[in-house]
C-alpha positions in Angstrom: -123.8 96.7 70.0 -120.4 95.3 69.1 -121.8 91.7 69.2 -124.2 92.7 66.5 -121.9 94.2 64.2 -119.6 90.8 64.4 -122.8 88.9 63.4 -123.4 91.2 60.4 -119.9 91.0 59.2 -120.1 87.5 59.4 -123.2 87.2 57.2 -122.0 89.6 54.6 -118.6 87.8 54.3 -120.4 84.2 53.8 -122.8 85.9 51.3 -120.1 87.2 49.4 -118.3 83.8 49.1 -121.4 82.1 47.8 -121.7 84.7 45.2 -118.2 84.3 44.0 -118.6 80.6 43.8 -121.9 81.0 41.7 -119.9 83.2 39.6 -116.9 80.9 39.0 -119.2 77.6 38.4 -121.0 79.6 35.7 -118.1 81.2 34.0 -116.4 77.5 33.6 -119.5 76.5 31.6 -120.8 73.0 31.3 -118.0 71.9 28.5 -115.1 73.0 31.0 -116.5 71.1 33.8 -117.6 67.9 31.9 -115.5 67.8 28.9 -112.6 65.5 28.3 -109.1 66.8 29.4 -105.7 66.1 27.6 -104.4 66.3 24.1 -107.1 66.8 21.2 -104.6 65.7 18.7 -105.5 62.9 16.5 -103.3 59.9 17.4 -101.7 57.3 15.0 -103.7 54.4 13.8 -102.8 50.7 15.3 -101.5 48.3 12.8 -103.3 44.9 12.6 -101.2 41.6 13.4 -103.5 38.8 13.7 -107.3 37.6 14.4 -108.0 34.6 16.7 -111.6 33.3 15.7 -113.3 31.2 18.5 -116.3 30.3 19.7 -118.8 33.0 19.3 -115.9 35.7 19.5 -112.7 36.8 18.0 -109.5 38.2 19.5 -108.0 41.1 17.5 -104.1 41.4 18.2 -102.4 44.8 17.2 -99.4 46.6 17.3 -99.5 49.9 19.0 -98.1 52.9 17.5 -95.3 54.9 19.0 -97.3 58.0 19.8 -97.8 60.0 23.3 -101.3 61.1 22.1 -102.9 57.5 22.6 -104.4 56.9 25.5 -106.9 53.8 24.5 -108.2 51.8 21.6 -112.0 51.6 20.8 -113.6 48.6 19.0 -117.0 49.1 17.4 -118.9 46.4 15.7 -122.3 45.2 14.8 -123.7 41.8 15.3 -126.0 39.6 13.2 -128.9 41.2 15.0 -128.2 44.7 14.1 -126.9 45.8 17.6 -123.9 47.9 17.8 -121.3 46.8 20.7 -118.4 48.9 21.7 -115.5 48.1 23.7 -112.4 50.0 24.7 -109.0 48.7 26.4 -106.2 50.7 27.6 -102.7 51.7 25.9 -101.1 49.0 27.6 -103.2 46.4 26.0 -102.3 44.9 22.5 -105.7 42.9 22.1 -109.1 43.2 22.3 -112.0 40.8 22.3 -115.3 41.0 20.2 -118.3 38.9 20.9 -122.2 38.9 21.2 -122.3 37.1 17.8 -125.4 34.9 17.6 -124.2 32.7 14.7 -121.0 32.2 12.5 -120.4 34.5 9.9 -118.0 37.6 8.4 -118.1 40.7 10.4 -116.2 43.8 10.3 -114.8 45.6 13.3 -113.4 49.2 13.6 -110.6 49.8 15.7 -109.9 53.5 16.6 -107.0 55.1 18.3 -108.3 57.5 21.0 -106.3 60.4 22.6 -107.2 61.7 26.2 -109.2 64.5 24.7 -111.3 62.1 22.7 -109.8 62.8 19.5 -110.1 59.9 16.9 -108.1 58.3 14.3 -109.5 56.9 11.2 -110.7 53.6 11.8 -108.9 50.4 11.1 -111.4 47.9 9.5 -110.5 44.3 10.4 -112.5 41.3 9.3 -113.7 38.5 11.9 -115.0 35.1 11.3 -116.3 34.0 15.1 -117.1 30.3 15.3 -120.1 28.5 16.4 -121.4 30.4 19.5 -121.3 28.5 22.8 -125.3 28.2 23.0 -125.6 26.3 19.7 -122.6 24.2 20.7 -124.2 23.3 23.7 -127.4 22.8 21.4 -125.8 20.6 19.2 -124.7 17.8 21.9 -127.7 18.2 24.3 -129.5 15.3 25.1 -133.0 15.1 27.2 -133.0 11.6 29.1 -135.7 10.1 31.5 -134.9 10.1 35.1 -136.5 9.8 38.2 -139.7 11.8 38.3 -138.7 13.7 35.3 -135.9 14.3 32.8 -132.4 14.7 33.0 -130.6 17.0 30.6 -126.8 16.8 29.6 -124.7 18.7 27.2 -121.1 20.2 26.7 -120.3 23.8 27.3 -116.6 23.8 26.1 -115.9 27.4 26.6 -117.6 27.5 30.0 -119.9 30.4 28.8 -122.8 31.7 30.9 -125.8 29.6 29.6 -129.7 29.4 30.4 -131.5 26.3 29.7 -135.4 26.6 29.5 -137.4 23.3 29.9 -141.0 22.9 28.8 -143.6 20.1 29.1 -146.3 19.8 26.4 -150.0 20.2 27.3 -151.7 17.4 25.6 -155.0 18.8 26.2 -154.5 22.3 25.1 -151.5 21.2 22.7 -149.4 24.0 24.1 -145.9 24.2 25.8 -146.0 24.8 29.4 -142.4 26.2 30.8 -141.4 24.1 33.7 -138.3 26.3 34.7 -134.9 27.7 33.8 -131.4 26.4 35.0 -128.2 28.3 34.5 -124.8 27.0 34.3 -121.1 28.1 33.6 -120.0 24.6 34.0 -118.3 23.0 30.9 -120.1 19.6 31.6 -123.9 20.5 32.0 -126.1 18.3 33.7 -129.5 19.3 35.6 -132.7 17.9 36.5 -136.2 18.7 35.9 -138.6 16.7 38.1 -142.2 16.5 39.6 -143.5 14.9 36.5 -146.0 11.7 36.6 -143.9 8.6 36.2 -144.3 5.7 33.9 -146.2 7.7 31.2 -144.8 9.0 28.0 -144.6 12.9 28.1 -143.2 15.5 25.4 -140.3 17.7 27.1 -138.4 20.5 25.2 -135.2 22.4 26.2 -134.0 25.7 24.7 -130.6 27.1 25.2 -129.9 30.9 25.8 -126.6 32.8 25.9 -126.0 36.1 27.9 -126.7 38.2 24.7 -130.5 36.9 24.4 -130.0 34.5 21.6 -132.0 31.4 21.6 -131.3 28.1 20.0 -134.0 26.2 18.2 -136.0 24.0 20.3 -135.0 20.4 20.8 -137.9 18.0 21.6 -138.5 14.3 23.0 -140.7 12.1 24.4 -139.5 10.6 27.7 -141.0 8.2 30.4 -139.9 9.3 33.7 -139.2 6.8 36.3 -140.9 6.3 39.8 -139.7 7.4 43.0 -140.4 8.6 46.4 -138.7 10.4 49.2 -137.6 8.0 51.9 -139.6 8.7 55.2 -137.2 10.3 57.9 -138.9 9.4 60.9 -137.7 5.9 60.3 -134.0 6.9 60.0 -131.4 6.2 63.2 -127.9 5.9 63.6 -125.9 3.1 63.5 -122.9 2.9 65.7 -120.6 0.3 64.5 -118.1 -1.6 66.9 -114.6 -1.0 65.6 -113.6 1.0 68.9 -113.7 -0.5 71.8 -115.7 -3.4 71.0 -119.1 -2.0 71.2 -119.3 1.3 69.6 -119.5 3.5 72.4 -115.9 4.5 72.8 -115.6 7.9 70.9 -111.9 9.3 71.1 -111.3 12.9 71.1 -110.3 12.7 67.5 -108.2 15.9 67.4 -105.0 15.3 65.8 -105.1 11.6 65.9 -105.0 8.9 63.2 -108.2 7.1 63.3 -109.0 4.1 61.1 -110.0 4.9 57.9 -113.5 3.5 58.2 -114.0 4.7 61.7 -117.8 5.3 62.4 -117.2 8.2 65.1 -118.5 11.6 64.8 -118.1 13.3 68.2 -120.0 16.3 68.0 -119.0 19.8 68.2 -120.7 22.2 70.5 -120.9 25.9 71.4 -123.1 28.3 73.3 -126.8 28.5 72.0 -125.9 25.5 69.4 -128.3 22.7 68.9 -125.8 20.1 67.4 -126.6 16.5 67.0 -126.8 13.4 64.8 -130.5 13.8 64.3 -130.1 17.0 62.6 -129.3 15.4 59.6 -132.7 14.0 58.8 -135.1 16.5 61.0 -136.8 18.2 57.6 -135.2 21.4 58.8 -132.8 23.4 57.1 -131.6 26.9 57.0 -130.9 27.3 60.8 -127.0 27.3 61.2 -127.3 26.5 64.8 -129.2 23.2 64.1 -127.1 21.1 62.0 -124.7 18.2 62.0 -121.4 19.5 63.0 -118.5 17.1 63.8 -115.5 18.2 66.1 -112.8 20.7 64.6 -109.7 19.2 63.7 -110.7 15.8 63.4 -109.0 14.0 60.5 -110.6 13.0 57.3 -112.2 10.7 56.0 -115.0 11.0 58.4 -118.2 8.6 58.4 -121.6 8.2 59.7 -123.9 5.1 59.2 -127.7 5.3 58.8 -130.5 2.8 59.2 -133.2 3.9 56.7 -135.9 1.8 58.7 -136.7 -0.5 55.7 -135.2 -1.9 52.5 -135.5 0.4 49.2 -134.2 0.4 45.8 -132.4 3.5 46.1 -132.4 6.4 43.4 -131.0 9.6 44.6 -129.4 11.4 47.4 -129.4 14.9 48.3 -126.8 17.0 50.9 -127.5 20.5 51.9 -124.5 21.9 53.4 -124.7 23.9 56.8 -126.0 27.3 55.9 -123.5 29.4 57.1 -121.7 32.3 55.3 -118.2 31.1 57.2 -119.0 27.6 55.9 -120.7 27.8 52.2 -118.1 26.5 49.9 -115.3 27.0 52.4 -114.4 25.6 55.8 -116.6 22.3 56.6 -118.7 22.3 53.5 -118.3 18.7 52.0 -116.6 18.5 48.7 -116.0 14.8 47.9 -118.4 12.2 49.6 -119.0 8.3 49.0 -122.0 6.6 49.8 -122.1 2.7 50.5 -125.2 0.5 51.3 -125.4 -2.7 53.1 -128.5 -5.2 53.4 -127.4 -7.0 56.7 -130.4 -8.7 58.0 -129.1 -10.3 61.5 -130.6 -9.3 65.0 -128.1 -6.5 65.7 -127.6 -4.0 63.1 -124.3 -2.9 65.3 -122.7 -6.2 64.4 -122.9 -5.1 60.6 -119.3 -5.8 59.2 -117.6 -2.6 59.6 -115.0 -2.8 56.7 -116.8 -0.7 53.9 -113.7 -2.2 51.6 -115.3 -5.6 52.1 -117.5 -5.9 48.8 -119.3 -8.9 50.5 -120.9 -6.4 53.0 -120.6 -3.0 51.5 -121.8 -1.8 47.9 -120.4 1.3 46.2 -123.6 3.4 45.8 -121.4 6.2 44.1 -119.3 9.1 44.5 -120.4 12.9 44.7 -118.1 15.7 43.7 -119.3 19.1 45.0 -118.3 21.9 42.8 -119.2 25.5 42.5 -121.5 26.7 39.8 -118.4 27.2 37.3 -117.4 23.9 37.8 -114.2 24.8 40.0 -113.4 23.2 43.5 -111.8 26.2 44.8 -112.9 27.4 48.1 -114.3 31.0 48.5 -111.5 33.3 50.0 -113.9 35.3 52.3 -117.4 35.0 53.6 -120.7 36.3 52.0 -118.9 36.9 48.2 -120.8 34.0 46.6 -122.0 34.4 43.0 -125.9 33.9 42.7 -125.6 30.9 40.9 -123.5 29.2 43.8 -126.5 30.7 45.9 -129.1 28.8 43.6 -127.0 25.6 43.7 -126.9 25.9 47.6 -130.6 26.0 47.7 -131.3 23.2 45.6 -128.9 20.8 47.3 -126.0 18.9 46.0 -127.6 15.8 44.5 -126.0 12.3 43.5 -128.0 9.9 41.4 -126.9 6.2 42.9 -125.7 3.4 41.2 -128.4 1.2 40.1 -128.3 -1.8 42.7 -130.6 -4.9 42.1 -131.2 -5.4 45.8 -132.8 -3.5 48.5 -130.5 -1.3 50.6 -131.3 -0.6 54.3 -128.2 0.8 56.0 -126.1 3.3 54.5 -122.8 4.8 54.9 -121.7 8.5 54.0 -118.0 8.8 53.8 -116.8 12.7 53.5 -113.5 12.1 52.1 -112.8 16.1 51.5 -114.3 19.3 52.6 -113.7 22.5 50.8 -111.1 23.8 53.8 -107.6 23.6 52.6 -106.6 21.6 55.6 -106.3 17.7 55.9 -108.3 17.8 59.2 -111.5 19.6 59.6 -115.1 19.6 61.1 -117.8 18.1 58.7 -120.7 20.3 58.5 -124.2 19.1 57.0 -127.6 20.4 57.5 -129.9 18.1 56.1 -129.8 15.2 53.9 -132.7 13.1 51.6 -132.7 9.8 50.3 -135.1 8.9 47.3 -136.0 5.6 45.9 -138.7 2.7 46.2 -139.9 -0.1 48.2 -137.4 -3.0 47.4 -140.6 -5.3 46.9 -141.6 -3.0 43.8 
């Protein structure tokens, strides 16, 4: 019996607590729960100091009043496309950026002093005159040029604004513009390629530029004749070990911490449990498995090289490199950052006797330098793993591309020199998942 009374007492107590909480919550009311807290006394207005008009935006500088009721400053403005924007900055800031303008002109910005209780001062009206917006600046200098199997688009993005570039090709049958893809960039110097078009035929191309507020530039049209190229068959590729160590190319030192010849060919492979790391992974037409890649020994000094027999002579046009697709490596670690390519045309009986010195201009030809940056144009490694931007991930998927120097002779042997990786150390493993070469047969 005593046990039942105890249970009844507990139930009554819990029920009473619920009723009390219900009454308290409703007694407060929505306004008290969600309303602003703090002073509702109107703060003093800010005093305009100066306006700095820049491309597509303006920075307004002001002096803050000596008023304890001021919590923040709010700017309200309407752009040329009748969209109202609101931006707030804290009491500790003496400037505010207003942007989103689609064209040059004079606009009025209203600055309000706001208290903790959301009491607003009368507005201070400021005239701003933003300069030509970034998407139109990029449009002004935009060029559509012919390249291998498509077009090359180049322009300047002086403010490093986030821009989108939409490429079209004209359907000559239906006389319609067909979208071929959209590229995004924050890079100050923009270059992108749109490929997959028939070579040696005049075609109509169009590009439009868009900013992050949805403003579109006028279309820019041109006629281009894409150049022919093909992807070189990788089943013919093989490694060439040049003989600068031990006389026969077979002696590969441990490398760790050693000072090696600047043109040392070796790449002693790293290995770990479950890995499938070997030279041939460079050209196995597989990409995305971080366990199957080209991965040299850690702590080996840079630069590092490998030499490839393409299996035939070609007029080379492009080179693409995909880094090892692993979060601990992408834009950090052994992700190559600066790569130089050399080509040779040795036709003797033993390719292993090819002159080993890449600085011998009679044997090796400079094919070009590939500087690999992040999508925003920076060369800083990511501090952690898995925190890349969507633009960087898109860049990794496409691969890092180099249009090679035009050489008026067929190239059969290529040496790839990794000068620097995204690691901050002078010694590092080089991690590459796949490479591809493009060009045409040397007799074409």
